Z-matrix of the N, CA and C atoms (Angstrom, degrees):
N
C 1 1.408
C 2 1.523 1 107.09
N 3 1.301 2 122.42 1 -43.13
C 4 1.398 3 125.67 2 175.80
C 5 1.487 4 108.66 3 -64.73
N 6 1.273 5 122.07 4 -42.75
C 7 1.487 6 119.14 5 -178.77
C 8 1.589 7 107.89 6 -66.99
N 9 1.133 8 124.24 7 -39.06
C 10 1.380 9 127.31 8 177.29
C 11 1.600 10 106.49 9 -58.73
N 12 1.258 11 120.66 10 -49.19
C 13 1.406 12 123.02 11 -174.27
C 14 1.522 13 106.06 12 -66.08
N 15 1.348 14 119.81 13 -40.66
C 16 1.424 15 125.07 14 -175.59
C 17 1.611 16 107.73 15 -62.04
N 18 1.358 17 113.28 16 -36.03
C 19 1.517 18 117.16 17 179.15
C 20 1.509 19 110.99 18 -93.55
N 21 1.131 20 119.72 19 9.55
C 22 1.588 21 125.32 20 -172.40
C 23 1.701 22 105.49 21 46.65
N 24 1.280 23 114.20 22 44.20
C 25 1.500 24 119.95 23 175.38
C 26 1.409 25 108.13 24 -100.99
N 27 1.297 26 116.85 25 98.44
C 28 1.569 27 122.05 26 -174.06
C 29 1.435 28 107.06 27 -79.31
N 30 1.260 29 124.27 28 -20.02
C 31 1.461 30 122.39 29 173.63
C 32 1.487 31 109.21 30 -64.14
N 33 1.317 32 117.31 31 -38.44
C 34 1.506 33 121.90 32 -174.89
C 35 1.534 34 109.28 33 -70.84
N 36 1.406 35 111.81 34 -42.59
C 37 1.433 36 122.19 35 169.50
C 38 1.457 37 111.98 36 -49.14
N 39 1.295 38 118.79 37 -62.62
C 40 1.322 39 125.73 38 -174.81
C 41 1.489 40 120.12 39 -59.15
N 42 1.419 41 112.42 40 -26.82
C 43 1.536 42 122.29 41 177.39
C 44 1.589 43 105.47 42 -68.82
N 45 1.341 44 118.36 43 -22.51
C 46 1.521 45 114.26 44 178.45
C 47 1.484 46 110.47 45 -91.72
N 48 1.296 47 124.17 46 2.02
C 49 1.477 48 121.06 47 -178.17
C 50 1.597 49 108.69 48 -103.12
N 51 1.194 50 112.69 49 156.80
C 52 1.469 51 121.93 50 174.27
C 53 1.570 52 107.07 51 -55.24
N 54 1.275 53 117.17 52 152.49
C 55 1.459 54 120.26 53 175.09
C 56 1.534 55 110.20 54 -58.68
N 57 1.197 56 125.34 55 -35.99
C 58 1.455 57 130.36 56 178.20
C 59 1.653 58 107.21 57 -65.91
N 60 1.242 59 113.07 58 -49.00
C 61 1.479 60 115.35 59 -177.08
C 62 1.673 61 109.98 60 -71.44
N 63 1.234 62 114.58 61 -28.84
C 64 1.600 63 117.91 62 173.93
C 65 1.500 64 106.66 63 -62.69
N 66 1.275 65 114.52 64 -49.25
C 67 1.534 66 120.83 65 -175.23
C 68 1.692 67 106.82 66 -60.81
N 69 1.326 68 109.00 67 -50.77
C 70 1.487 69 114.38 68 179.16
C 71 1.661 70 113.59 69 -58.44
N 72 1.387 71 114.22 70 -38.66
C 73 1.376 72 119.67 71 178.18
C 74 1.558 73 109.57 72 -60.49
N 75 1.381 74 107.66 73 -53.40
C 76 1.538 75 112.68 74 -174.64
C 77 1.561 76 108.74 75 -62.37
N 78 1.268 77 118.48 76 -39.00
C 79 1.492 78 120.41 77 179.16
C 80 1.582 79 109.97 78 -59.84
N 81 1.362 80 114.06 79 -45.55
C 82 1.413 81 117.04 80 -173.87
C 83 1.624 82 108.16 81 -69.01
N 84 1.388 83 119.31 82 -36.06
C 85 1.364 84 123.26 83 172.95
C 86 1.597 85 113.70 84 -59.21
N 87 1.332 86 109.85 85 -38.21
C 88 1.481 87 117.35 86 -175.72
C 89 1.633 88 102.79 87 -67.44
N 90 1.298 89 115.59 88 -46.76
C 91 1.438 90 119.61 89 -176.13
C 92 1.499 91 114.39 90 -61.44
N 93 1.475 92 108.18 91 -41.51
C 94 1.478 93 114.67 92 179.76
C 95 1.583 94 115.35 93 -67.07
N 96 1.410 95 114.46 94 -35.60
C 97 1.379 96 117.48 95 176.64
C 98 1.574 97 111.93 96 -70.68
N 99 1.255 98 112.08 97 -43.46
C 100 1.573 99 120.14 98 176.99
C 101 1.622 100 106.96 99 -55.48
N 102 1.275 101 115.89 100 -51.28
C 103 1.544 102 112.12 101 -178.50
C 104 1.411 103 112.12 102 -70.41
N 105 1.365 104 123.25 103 -26.82
C 106 1.484 105 119.91 104 172.62
C 107 1.539 106 111.48 105 -64.26
N 108 1.123 107 114.49 106 -39.90
C 109 1.527 108 116.03 107 -175.68
C 110 1.603 109 113.54 108 -75.80
N 111 1.406 110 115.08 109 -34.13
C 112 1.328 111 125.02 110 176.99
C 113 1.504 112 110.19 111 -68.37
N 114 1.373 113 118.65 112 -47.57
C 115 1.363 114 125.12 113 -177.75
C 116 1.535 115 109.62 114 -64.71
N 117 1.321 116 121.08 115 -43.96
C 118 1.455 117 126.75 116 176.39
C 119 1.439 118 109.06 117 -60.00
N 120 1.281 119 122.58 118 -36.67
C 121 1.487 120 122.03 119 -179.84
C 122 1.466 121 111.48 120 -73.99
N 123 1.417 122 118.85 121 -39.23
C 124 1.395 123 120.11 122 175.75
C 125 1.548 124 114.02 123 -71.23
N 126 1.301 125 115.99 124 -29.99
C 127 1.485 126 118.76 125 174.60
C 128 1.405 127 119.70 126 -58.87
N 129 1.398 128 113.61 127 -40.31
C 130 1.454 129 120.37 128 172.51
C 131 1.506 130 118.57 129 -55.72
N 132 1.409 131 112.57 130 -46.56
C 133 1.388 132 116.83 131 176.21
C 134 1.585 133 111.61 132 -66.69
N 135 1.251 134 117.55 133 -35.78
C 136 1.538 135 123.33 134 -173.25
C 137 1.470 136 105.27 135 -73.31
N 138 1.307 137 116.89 136 -40.98
C 139 1.636 138 121.55 137 -178.80
C 140 1.495 139 107.29 138 -55.21
N 141 1.343 140 118.79 139 -51.97
C 142 1.551 141 115.25 140 -176.53
C 143 1.444 142 115.00 141 -63.43
N 144 1.362 143 115.34 142 -40.07
C 145 1.549 144 118.68 143 179.30
C 146 1.531 145 108.31 144 -68.44
N 147 1.322 146 118.58 145 -35.19
C 148 1.573 147 114.70 146 178.32
C 149 1.564 148 106.60 147 -72.55
N 150 1.245 149 131.03 148 -31.70
C 151 1.349 150 131.23 149 178.95
C 152 1.535 151 111.99 150 -56.42
N 153 1.319 152 108.37 151 -47.56
C 154 1.540 153 119.88 152 179.78
C 155 1.462 154 108.74 153 -67.64
N 156 1.292 155 119.63 154 -47.15
C 157 1.340 156 125.63 155 -179.13
C 158 1.597 157 114.28 156 -55.63
N 159 1.426 158 108.94 157 -48.21
C 160 1.422 159 114.74 158 176.11
C 161 1.507 160 116.42 159 -60.26
N 162 1.367 161 115.79 160 -38.34
C 163 1.474 162 118.58 161 175.74
C 164 1.437 163 113.08 162 -62.32
N 165 1.441 164 115.30 163 -38.96
C 166 1.537 165 122.20 164 178.42
C 167 1.531 166 110.71 165 -63.33
N 168 1.339 167 117.16 166 -38.60
C 169 1.420 168 125.16 167 -177.81
C 170 1.615 169 105.84 168 -67.60
N 171 1.357 170 116.81 169 -37.27
C 172 1.421 171 116.68 170 -176.53
C 173 1.509 172 110.37 171 -79.52
N 174 1.260 173 120.51 172 11.88
C 175 1.467 174 124.10 173 166.56
C 176 1.542 175 106.62 174 90.07
N 177 1.339 176 122.96 175 30.26
C 178 1.446 177 121.62 176 172.80
C 179 1.468 178 110.70 177 -168.10
N 180 1.268 179 113.13 178 -167.21
C 181 1.372 180 125.13 179 178.00
C 182 1.495 181 112.68 180 -108.97
N 183 1.306 182 121.26 181 153.21
C 184 1.406 183 122.65 182 178.90
C 185 1.473 184 109.30 183 -63.41
N 186 1.300 185 121.92 184 138.44
C 187 1.450 186 125.11 185 178.34
C 188 1.605 187 107.50 186 -65.36
N 189 1.348 188 117.12 187 156.93
C 190 1.484 189 118.70 188 177.31
C 191 1.439 190 112.72 189 -53.77
N 192 1.417 191 114.79 190 -38.52
C 193 1.446 192 117.05 191 -177.71
C 194 1.546 193 114.77 192 -68.43
N 195 1.416 194 106.35 193 -37.84
C 196 1.614 195 110.22 194 175.19
C 197 1.422 196 112.55 195 -63.74
N 198 1.379 197 114.87 196 -44.60
C 199 1.397 198 119.70 197 -176.57
C 200 1.626 199 111.29 198 -62.48
N 201 1.394 200 114.64 199 -37.74
C 202 1.499 201 115.72 200 177.71
C 203 1.551 202 107.51 201 -66.07
N 204 1.288 203 114.61 202 -41.87
C 205 1.563 204 116.51 203 -177.55
C 206 1.607 205 107.08 204 -61.17
N 207 1.270 206 112.82 205 -43.58
C 208 1.452 207 116.19 206 -172.16
C 209 1.555 208 110.11 207 -68.54
N 210 1.433 209 114.47 208 -35.59
C 211 1.517 210 119.30 209 175.52
C 212 1.478 211 111.61 210 -63.58
N 213 1.489 212 113.95 211 -42.83
C 214 1.426 213 121.42 212 -178.60
C 215 1.576 214 111.77 213 -62.92
N 216 1.376 215 116.34 214 -39.65
C 217 1.382 216 124.87 215 178.71
C 218 1.635 217 107.58 216 -65.07
N 219 1.221 218 108.73 217 -51.26
C 220 1.528 219 115.13 218 178.67
C 221 1.453 220 111.83 219 -59.52
N 222 1.388 221 124.56 220 -49.10
C 223 1.456 222 123.01 221 173.42
C 224 1.490 223 111.07 222 -58.27
N 225 1.322 224 124.89 223 -37.22
C 226 1.449 225 127.93 224 178.51
C 227 1.550 226 108.67 225 -58.71
N 228 1.377 227 111.10 226 -55.35
C 229 1.501 228 120.38 227 -177.16
C 230 1.570 229 109.14 228 -59.48
N 231 1.373 230 119.19 229 -41.80
C 232 1.486 231 122.00 230 177.98
C 233 1.479 232 111.60 231 -60.03
N 234 1.301 233 117.51 232 -36.36
C 235 1.362 234 126.56 233 -177.27
C 236 1.562 235 106.59 234 -66.59
N 237 1.242 236 111.28 235 -51.89
C 238 1.619 237 120.38 236 178.23
C 239 1.514 238 108.29 237 -51.88
N 240 1.309 239 116.76 238 -54.41
C 241 1.340 240 123.34 239 -169.04
C 242 1.482 241 110.98 240 -69.12
N 243 1.433 242 112.26 241 -33.45
C 244 1.545 243 118.99 242 171.82
C 245 1.630 244 108.78 243 -57.83
N 246 1.197 245 117.57 244 -46.74
C 247 1.422 246 119.05 245 176.97
C 248 1.510 247 114.45 246 -68.57
N 249 1.362 248 122.76 247 -31.42
C 250 1.441 249 122.93 248 170.21
C 251 1.487 250 105.86 249 -62.01
N 252 1.284 251 119.46 250 -53.38
C 253 1.464 252 121.42 251 -179.17
C 254 1.434 253 115.30 252 -51.67
N 255 1.334 254 117.21 253 -48.17
C 256 1.408 255 125.81 254 176.63
C 257 1.478 256 113.98 255 -52.66
N 258 1.454 257 114.29 256 -49.02
C 259 1.403 258 115.52 257 175.88
C 260 1.561 259 116.76 258 -66.21
N 261 1.363 260 115.94 259 -34.45
C 262 1.370 261 124.00 260 178.60
C 263 1.636 262 107.42 261 -64.85
N 264 1.296 263 112.81 262 -57.52
C 265 1.422 264 112.11 263 176.91
C 266 1.611 265 116.06 264 -55.90
N 267 1.255 266 118.09 265 -39.72
C 268 1.398 267 115.87 266 178.53
C 269 1.594 268 117.00 267 -61.10
N 270 1.340 269 108.37 268 -36.18
C 271 1.520 270 118.53 269 173.49
C 272 1.490 271 113.36 270 -66.90
N 273 1.315 272 121.27 271 -46.36
C 274 1.378 273 118.67 272 -171.33
C 275 1.617 274 105.58 273 -81.01
N 276 1.272 275 118.13 274 -27.65
C 277 1.544 276 117.46 275 170.63
C 278 1.411 277 113.97 276 -59.45
N 279 1.452 278 115.83 277 -41.10
C 280 1.434 279 122.31 278 -179.22
C 281 1.601 280 110.45 279 -51.14
N 282 1.294 281 111.31 280 -37.40
C 283 1.537 282 114.42 281 -180.00
C 284 1.507 283 115.61 282 -103.68
N 285 1.297 284 117.47 283 16.68
C 286 1.449 285 121.02 284 174.71
C 287 1.460 286 118.55 285 71.77
N 288 1.276 287 114.16 286 24.85
C 289 1.509 288 128.21 287 -172.35
C 290 1.609 289 106.07 288 -95.44
N 291 1.285 290 115.25 289 153.93
C 292 1.525 291 114.11 290 176.81
C 293 1.530 292 111.32 291 -68.24
N 294 1.431 293 109.65 292 135.29
C 295 1.555 294 114.18 293 177.21
C 296 1.478 295 104.46 294 -100.80
N 297 1.425 296 108.56 295 171.64
C 298 1.482 297 117.93 296 -178.74
C 299 1.492 298 101.39 297 -83.89
N 300 1.384 299 114.85 298 148.38
C 301 1.469 300 124.38 299 176.73
C 302 1.552 301 110.98 300 -61.57
N 303 1.275 302 113.96 301 142.85
C 304 1.528 303 114.99 302 166.58
C 305 1.427 304 116.92 303 -74.41
N 306 1.311 305 115.83 304 169.80
C 307 1.419 306 119.25 305 -179.10
C 308 1.455 307 114.43 306 -54.92
N 309 1.441 308 118.06 307 125.41
C 310 1.379 309 118.14 308 -174.93
C 311 1.514 310 117.77 309 87.83
N 312 1.338 311 116.62 310 -21.13
C 313 1.487 312 116.04 311 173.02
C 314 1.445 313 114.58 312 -73.40
N 315 1.332 314 123.75 313 150.42
C 316 1.343 315 122.99 314 178.84
C 317 1.586 316 109.93 315 -79.59
N 318 1.291 317 111.89 316 152.40
C 319 1.485 318 119.15 317 174.03
C 320 1.412 319 115.24 318 -56.20
N 321 1.280 320 124.96 319 131.50
C 322 1.422 321 120.91 320 174.62
C 323 1.621 322 110.46 321 -94.03
N 324 1.389 323 116.32 322 152.79
C 325 1.490 324 119.59 323 -172.51
C 326 1.638 325 100.43 324 -63.57
N 327 1.459 326 104.78 325 144.84
C 328 1.487 327 115.08 326 172.81
C 329 1.511 328 107.86 327 -62.56
N 330 1.366 329 117.21 328 134.98
C 331 1.571 330 118.94 329 166.69
C 332 1.574 331 109.06 330 -62.91
N 333 1.365 332 109.14 331 149.56
C 334 1.516 333 110.46 332 -178.78
C 335 1.560 334 107.18 333 -78.59
N 336 1.242 335 116.86 334 175.54
C 337 1.461 336 124.70 335 -174.98
C 338 1.579 337 104.10 336 -63.90
N 339 1.279 338 117.48 337 -47.57
C 340 1.517 339 118.60 338 177.83
C 341 1.504 340 116.23 339 -59.66
N 342 1.321 341 120.87 340 -35.38
C 343 1.421 342 132.48 341 177.44
C 344 1.562 343 104.37 342 -64.61
N 345 1.370 344 120.88 343 -57.87
C 346 1.376 345 126.53 344 -178.69
C 347 1.542 346 110.91 345 -58.55
N 348 1.305 347 122.09 346 -40.55
C 349 1.498 348 124.90 347 175.62
C 350 1.539 349 111.21 348 -61.96
N 351 1.318 350 112.61 349 -35.58
C 352 1.550 351 119.13 350 -179.36
C 353 1.528 352 106.83 351 -69.46
N 354 1.345 353 119.11 352 -44.22
C 355 1.345 354 121.74 353 -176.76
C 356 1.594 355 111.53 354 -64.93
N 357 1.296 356 109.06 355 -43.46
C 358 1.520 357 119.91 356 -176.30
C 359 1.559 358 108.73 357 -70.45
N 360 1.290 359 120.03 358 -28.30
C 361 1.484 360 120.21 359 -177.23
C 362 1.538 361 111.96 360 -72.80
N 363 1.346 362 112.25 361 -13.82
C 364 1.564 363 114.28 362 -178.35
C 365 1.523 364 114.07 363 -110.95
N 366 1.226 365 114.01 364 13.28
C 367 1.587 366 114.62 365 177.24
C 368 1.476 367 107.83 366 -105.16
N 369 1.334 368 115.37 367 166.95
C 370 1.450 369 125.98 368 173.26
C 371 1.528 370 107.32 369 -84.55
N 372 1.287 371 117.66 370 100.95
C 373 1.538 372 120.21 371 -167.24
C 374 1.396 373 110.01 372 -67.72
N 375 1.386 374 124.08 373 -37.57
C 376 1.332 375 126.63 374 179.85
C 377 1.508 376 116.12 375 -60.16
N 378 1.450 377 112.56 376 -44.65
C 379 1.467 378 117.22 377 -178.92
C 380 1.410 379 103.39 378 -71.48
N 381 1.346 380 126.75 379 -45.60
C 382 1.399 381 124.37 380 179.21
C 383 1.528 382 115.01 381 -52.83
N 384 1.327 383 113.84 382 -45.53
C 385 1.434 384 115.33 383 178.67
C 386 1.490 385 116.43 384 -63.38
N 387 1.308 386 115.81 385 -36.05
C 388 1.458 387 121.01 386 172.18
C 389 1.530 388 113.62 387 -65.69
N 390 1.400 389 118.94 388 -41.67
C 391 1.386 390 118.98 389 175.05
C 392 1.622 391 111.27 390 -70.60
N 393 1.209 392 121.15 391 -44.08
C 394 1.468 393 122.40 392 172.89
C 395 1.406 394 115.76 393 -49.38
N 396 1.430 395 115.69 394 -44.79
C 397 1.448 396 121.15 395 -177.69
C 398 1.559 397 112.10 396 -64.42
N 399 1.427 398 112.58 397 -45.47
C 400 1.401 399 116.22 398 173.14
C 401 1.427 400 120.53 399 -54.94
N 402 1.401 401 115.04 400 -36.19
C 403 1.443 402 122.62 401 179.19
C 404 1.586 403 103.95 402 -66.63
N 405 1.416 404 114.99 403 -51.29
C 406 1.454 405 120.17 404 -172.96
C 407 1.539 406 108.23 405 -58.16
N 408 1.380 407 116.57 406 -43.46
C 409 1.402 408 121.33 407 -167.54
C 410 1.723 409 106.95 408 -72.69
N 411 1.320 410 109.87 409 -25.34
C 412 1.546 411 112.27 410 173.74
C 413 1.440 412 118.18 411 -74.01
N 414 1.334 413 115.89 412 -9.85
C 415 1.543 414 120.76 413 -175.06
C 416 1.533 415 101.67 414 -78.15
N 417 1.267 416 111.63 415 149.99
C 418 1.473 417 120.97 416 167.41
C 419 1.496 418 119.88 417 -59.74
N 420 1.321 419 120.96 418 141.01
C 421 1.489 420 122.18 419 175.10
C 422 1.495 421 108.33 420 110.06
N 423 1.390 422 110.55 421 141.07
C 424 1.333 423 120.93 422 -178.41
C 425 1.501 424 114.30 423 -63.66
N 426 1.351 425 122.16 424 -22.84
C 427 1.523 426 122.59 425 178.89
C 428 1.460 427 105.94 426 -66.66
N 429 1.274 428 118.28 427 -44.03
C 430 1.629 429 121.88 428 175.37
C 431 1.396 430 112.83 429 -53.66
N 432 1.369 431 118.44 430 -47.15
C 433 1.464 432 117.48 431 -173.72
C 434 1.527 433 113.23 432 -65.42
N 435 1.346 434 112.66 433 -26.39
C 436 1.552 435 116.98 434 -174.15
C 437 1.546 436 106.38 435 -102.01
N 438 1.358 437 125.49 436 8.90
C 439 1.302 438 129.96 437 178.28
C 440 1.436 439 113.79 438 -66.50
N 441 1.325 440 120.67 439 129.86
C 442 1.525 441 124.56 440 172.22
C 443 1.457 442 108.57 441 -160.06
N 444 1.294 443 118.22 442 149.92
C 445 1.467 444 124.45 443 -178.89
C 446 1.549 445 113.72 444 -81.65
N 447 1.432 446 112.77 445 -20.90
C 448 1.470 447 110.69 446 -169.67
C 449 1.482 448 105.03 447 -141.23
N 450 1.473 449 117.84 448 134.77
C 451 1.471 450 124.76 449 174.54
C 452 1.440 451 102.00 450 -120.49
N 453 1.313 452 114.83 451 114.58
C 454 1.516 453 124.15 452 173.63
C 455 1.427 454 113.53 453 -89.16
N 456 1.293 455 115.62 454 120.23
C 457 1.596 456 117.68 455 -178.36
C 458 1.603 457 106.11 456 -70.13
N 459 1.396 458 108.41 457 153.48
C 460 1.411 459 122.65 458 176.86
C 461 1.579 460 111.65 459 -65.08
N 462 1.292 461 120.55 460 151.94
C 463 1.402 462 123.67 461 177.07
C 464 1.569 463 111.93 462 102.84
N 465 1.350 464 113.42 463 168.86
C 466 1.429 465 117.77 464 -179.09
C 467 1.579 466 114.78 465 -95.51
N 468 1.137 467 117.73 466 175.48
C 469 1.638 468 119.90 467 173.30
C 470 1.494 469 108.38 468 -70.83
N 471 1.324 470 112.07 469 126.68
C 472 1.458 471 118.21 470 177.82
C 473 1.599 472 105.57 471 -132.00
N 474 1.302 473 111.95 472 169.09
C 475 1.429 474 122.34 473 179.79
C 476 1.452 475 122.92 474 51.90
N 477 1.352 476 109.84 475 36.48
C 478 1.528 477 119.91 476 -165.34
C 479 1.615 478 105.37 477 -77.34
N 480 1.402 479 111.31 478 129.00
C 481 1.322 480 121.26 479 -179.00
C 482 1.563 481 115.02 480 -129.11
N 483 1.358 482 116.22 481 110.26
C 484 1.424 483 117.74 482 -176.01
C 485 1.390 484 112.22 483 -104.22
N 486 1.489 485 118.16 484 130.81
C 487 1.315 486 126.23 485 175.45
C 488 1.440 487 105.67 486 -128.17
N 489 1.333 488 121.07 487 98.31
C 490 1.460 489 124.38 488 170.96
C 491 1.607 490 102.01 489 70.73
N 492 1.259 491 108.69 490 -129.03
C 493 1.616 492 113.09 491 -175.39
C 494 1.475 493 111.57 492 -98.73
N 495 1.433 494 115.92 493 20.59
C 496 1.473 495 120.61 494 174.42
C 497 1.570 496 107.30 495 -124.31
N 498 1.276 497 116.57 496 147.36
C 499 1.540 498 126.40 497 177.07
C 500 1.422 499 114.85 498 -144.64
N 501 1.340 500 118.21 499 150.73
C 502 1.367 501 121.94 500 173.84
C 503 1.561 502 107.93 501 -128.97
N 504 1.183 503 114.80 502 166.45
C 505 1.609 504 123.60 503 174.95
C 506 1.549 505 109.36 504 -179.20
N 507 1.321 506 110.44 505 175.43
C 508 1.380 507 118.67 506 179.25
C 509 1.562 508 112.42 507 -124.47
N 510 1.259 509 118.87 508 146.77
C 511 1.539 510 123.20 509 168.91
C 512 1.508 511 101.32 510 -122.74
N 513 1.372 512 112.21 511 118.81
C 514 1.389 513 111.03 512 -174.33
C 515 1.514 514 112.48 513 62.58
N 516 1.362 515 116.15 514 -135.05
C 517 1.618 516 119.71 515 174.75
C 518 1.512 517 106.50 516 -92.92
N 519 1.343 518 121.78 517 -6.33
C 520 1.555 519 117.67 518 178.13
C 521 1.462 520 116.93 519 -82.11
N 522 1.305 521 121.83 520 133.68
C 523 1.443 522 128.44 521 178.56
C 524 1.625 523 107.81 522 -87.02
N 525 1.310 524 112.99 523 139.74
C 526 1.445 525 117.55 524 -179.93
C 527 1.543 526 106.41 525 -127.17
N 528 1.270 527 114.44 526 145.19
C 529 1.598 528 118.45 527 173.08
C 530 1.437 529 103.16 528 -114.78
N 531 1.406 530 113.03 529 149.26
C 532 1.512 531 120.39 530 175.09
C 533 1.458 532 111.70 531 -131.68
N 534 1.302 533 118.80 532 157.14
C 535 1.438 534 124.50 533 175.86
C 536 1.541 535 110.57 534 -139.19
N 537 1.310 536 111.55 535 143.72
C 538 1.452 537 117.82 536 177.77
C 539 1.513 538 109.91 537 -99.81
N 540 1.312 539 113.51 538 123.65
C 541 1.465 540 124.53 539 -172.14
C 542 1.600 541 104.66 540 -125.29
N 543 1.344 542 119.92 541 111.37
C 544 1.521 543 116.47 542 175.43
C 545 1.400 544 113.06 543 61.58
N 546 1.368 545 120.34 544 35.30
C 547 1.352 546 126.32 545 179.01
C 548 1.356 547 122.08 546 82.13
N 549 1.478 548 120.97 547 4.36
C 550 1.351 549 124.86 548 -170.06
C 551 1.567 550 102.67 549 -130.72
N 552 1.491 551 111.91 550 145.20
C 553 1.475 552 114.89 551 -177.75
C 554 1.459 553 107.91 552 -94.97
N 555 1.409 554 115.07 553 147.51
C 556 1.490 555 116.55 554 178.98
C 557 1.557 556 101.27 555 -139.30
N 558 1.312 557 114.49 556 158.90
C 559 1.318 558 125.20 557 174.13
C 560 1.518 559 107.30 558 -76.71
N 561 1.421 560 121.25 559 123.29
C 562 1.397 561 124.64 560 -171.38
C 563 1.529 562 110.45 561 -97.79
N 564 1.262 563 117.36 562 -44.52
C 565 1.449 564 122.58 563 178.56
C 566 1.497 565 111.63 564 -125.03
N 567 1.365 566 114.81 565 122.51
C 568 1.345 567 120.04 566 176.01
C 569 1.457 568 117.45 567 -116.85
């Protein structure tokens, strides 16, 4: 798991998790990427409206030059976000997951939790996590560059206690639980 984290190879990290935790991590990454794209899209629209509102509060209208600059910045941001959305949609479509509607398309109903769990149960979680992380890291902003689903504490596994098919231990000050499934140990709670 530490080797995977050091290489930012989320398929290696996912292989150490229980199937349930892999699914949960993939679903969380999907939600995170979806929110990042949606908020970026909303932010562009809000930014233009806020600039005009601020000019009005200052007692006047925006100058023609300022309006032109604002429109150019808005167009550039929209183009960047369209690229992000295209990359995001290509990634989720690859895994049979719901994509965001294209410009002018109606919103589709959100899948239920049960439908999402079924979709995620059938995908390669490790590959999805690597692809989702690549899309998120390509998004503008410092938060995207630092995004990551797992932080592994420093130190080795200590205080290991095995009771049948369950085990606990610590890495640094963090507690870990393990479970044995089909003869192999997995991290159960991270």
